[in-house]
C-alpha positions in Angstrom: -60.2 8.9 1.2 -58.2 6.4 3.4 -58.7 5.7 6.9 -55.7 5.8 9.3 -56.5 2.2 10.4 -56.2 1.1 6.7 -52.9 2.9 6.3 -51.5 1.4 9.4 -52.2 -2.0 8.2 -49.9 -1.6 5.2 -46.2 -2.5 5.3 -43.4 0.0 4.6 -43.0 -1.0 0.9 -46.9 -0.6 0.3 -46.8 2.8 2.1 -44.1 4.0 -0.1 -45.9 2.8 -3.2 -49.2 4.4 -2.0 -47.4 7.7 -1.3 -46.0 7.7 -5.0 -49.4 6.9 -6.3 -51.1 9.7 -4.2 -48.4 12.2 -5.4 -49.1 11.4 -9.0 -52.8 11.7 -8.5 -52.3 15.2 -6.8 -50.3 16.2 -9.8 -53.0 15.1 -12.3 -55.6 16.7 -10.1 -53.8 20.0 -10.1 -53.3 19.8 -13.9 -57.1 19.3 -14.4 -57.8 22.1 -11.9 -55.5 24.5 -14.0 -57.2 23.6 -17.2 -60.7 23.9 -15.7 -61.5 20.2 -16.2 -61.8 19.3 -12.5 -65.4 18.6 -11.3 -64.7 18.5 -7.6 -61.9 20.7 -6.3 -62.4 19.2 -2.8 -60.7 16.1 -4.2 -57.3 17.9 -4.1 -57.7 18.5 -0.4 -58.6 14.9 0.3 -55.5 13.6 -1.6 -53.3 16.1 0.3 -54.6 14.8 3.6 -54.1 11.2 2.5 -50.5 12.1 1.6 -50.1 13.7 5.1 -51.6 10.5 6.8 -49.2 8.2 4.9 -46.1 10.3 5.6 -47.1 10.6 9.3 -47.3 6.7 9.6 -44.0 6.4 7.8 -42.4 8.8 10.2 -43.8 7.2 13.3 -42.4 3.8 12.2 -39.1 5.5 11.4 -38.9 6.9 14.9 -40.0 3.7 16.5 -37.2 1.8 14.7 -34.7 4.2 16.1 -35.6 3.8 19.7 
C-alpha cells in the first residue's frame, strides 16, 4: 500500500507507469481469485485504493495545470 505522500513525490511519467503496473497487478489478483489461488482477498481492495490514489493525484495535477 502506497501512502499519498509517496505518490505525490512522483512525477507524471512515474505516476503513469505506476498506474499501469497497478492495473496489471489487479488483473493478476482477480485471475488468482477466480481460480481460488489467492491467499489474501483483501489485497484486491488495497490495489484498487492505490489505483484511486494515483488517479486522484494525476487529476489534481491536470486541473492545476489548466488554471
